[in-house]
Each structure stands twice: as C-alpha cells, then as structure tokens.
N, C-alpha and C positions, 0 to 999 in steps of 0.2 A: 402586153400594154398596159392592161389594167393593174396588174401587179407592181409595175414600175410607178405609175401614177400613185398609188396606194403609199408605196414606201416613199417618195419624194414628198408626199403630203404628211406623212409621219415625221420625216427628218425635218420638215418646216415647222411643224407643230412643236417639235422637242428643242428645236432651236430657240423658240419663241419662250418655252417655258423655262430652259434654262438662263435665258437673258434675265428673266424676272426672278430669279433664286438669289439668294444671298451669295456673296463672292466665297470662293474656297480659300481656305487659309494660305495656300501657296501664293495665289495671285495677289491676295491682299498683302502679304508679307513683301511680295516684290515690289509693288507700289509704294509702301511706305519706306522700304529700303532705298529705293531710289530717290525718294524725296529727301530723307534724311541725309544720303550720302551728298546729294546736291547742295543742301544747306550747310552741311560741314565743309564742303568745298569752298562755298562764298565766305564762311567765317574765317578760314585759314588762308584766304587770298589766292588760292591756287585754281580756282574755277575760271573757266573760258565764259565767252558770251552766250554760248550755247546752254551751258548749265544755267545761267541766269535766267535766259529766255524761258528754259523748261519750268523754273520754280515760278516764275510769273504767271506762265499759262495754268499751271497747277492750281496756283491759289485763286486766279481769276474763275477756273470753274468750281473750285471748293466753294467760293463766295456764291455763286449762283446755285450751287447745290444746296448750300445751307439755307437758302431763303424758302426751298421746299421741305427740307428737312427739320431743321431746328434752327430757329431764328437767334437763339443765344449763342450760336456759333459765328454769327456773321461779324461781331465786333472784333474776336481776335484774329479772324482771317484779314479783316479790312486793316487792323494795326499792322499785321504782318506785310501786308501790300505796300502799306505807307513806309514801313521799315525797307522794304526792296527800292522803293524810289530813292531814299536816303543812301543805300547801299549802291545804288548807281551813281549818284552823286560823288561818292567817295572815288568809284572806278574812275570817273572823268577827271577828278583832281590828281588822283595818285597812279592811275594805270592797273590798280587791283581792287578787286571787290573786298569789302569788309562791312561789319556793322557797328554801329554805336551800342551803348549800353542798353538803351530802349528797344533797339532793334534786335539784339539777341533774345530779350525777353520775349518780344513780341513773335520772334520765330518758334521759340518754345511752345508758346501757347498755340499757335498755328499747326504745329506738328501734332498736338495733341487733339486739336479740333479736326484735323483731317483724318487722323486714326479714327475718331468716333464716326465719321461720315463714311468711311471706307468699310468699316466693321458693321455698319448697320444699314447699307444701301445694297441696291443690285446693280449689275452691271448696266441695264437698261437705264437706271436712274442717272448713272455716270455718264453714259452716251447722251442722254437728254441735256444734261447739264453743260456738257461739252458742246453740244450744237448750239445751245443758248448762248455760251460765253463767247463762241466764234461769231455769231450773229451780231451780238453787243458790241464786239471789237470792230467788226466792219462798218457798223453804224457810227461809232466813234471816229474811226479813220475817215469816214466820208464827211462827218462834221468838220472834222479838222481841215481836210481839204478845201471846204467851202469857207472856212474862216480864214485860212492862209491867203484865199484868192483875192 
C-alpha cells in the first residue's frame, strides 16, 4: 500500500513539474500550425464556422495570456480580434469568410505574437489563460443577457 501511495505522489508531482515547464517543440508546432491553417482557411474563404470560432477563442486566450506575459503583444492581438469582427461581417454579407487589407496585416501580426507566447510560456500558463478567457466570456454573455432583457 505504501509503495502505491509513494508512486501516485511521485506521478502527481511529476505532472505538476511538467505542466510548469516550457512546451515541447512538437506541441508548440502543432498549436501554431493549427492556428496558421485556420487563418489560411479564413483568408481563402473556405473556412466553416467552427474554424472561425477556433480562431476567435485562440485569440481571446492569447489576449488574456499576453496581459501576464508581455503587454506589448496585446495591441497586435486586439487588432486581429477586431479584424475577425470585420471578417464575420463579410461572412454575414457574402456567405464566405474573408479579410480586408488591414485585417490581413493584423492577422500576420497576431500569428507572430501568438508564436512568441507559445514559445516562451508553459502549458500551465496557457491553461490559466484559457480559464480566465472562459470566465470573461461567461461574464460578457451574462451582461449581454441582462442588457437584452
């Protein structure tokens, strides 16, 4: 019994340490490639609503994340978030996603900022940023419901 207890304590401690270490190159590349592919699909007009929602969520998390990591990254990420709002307006008018010229530039800047965040942060920091972004989203939704009543 004591042996299993020590083993489970070790596994728990090792997982906490691993969560606080920098990302491995494979996972970092996967996250960046997924975001780049999604943005590319939006640019080309072939993206579906789930792809758009993924990019929006990713940028919302990155904005929260940059508040703790590097405040200079907030502006390019917010510019990209505004570009996504315009991208959604294009979708509402034409049935396909797309960006205006400023939106394309903003998305390039956001991809660079996101890459810096991913390369210089730990999985635990990402998780914390995701949790905070989700909480903010819920607060905004609750405020919108109160406003609409």
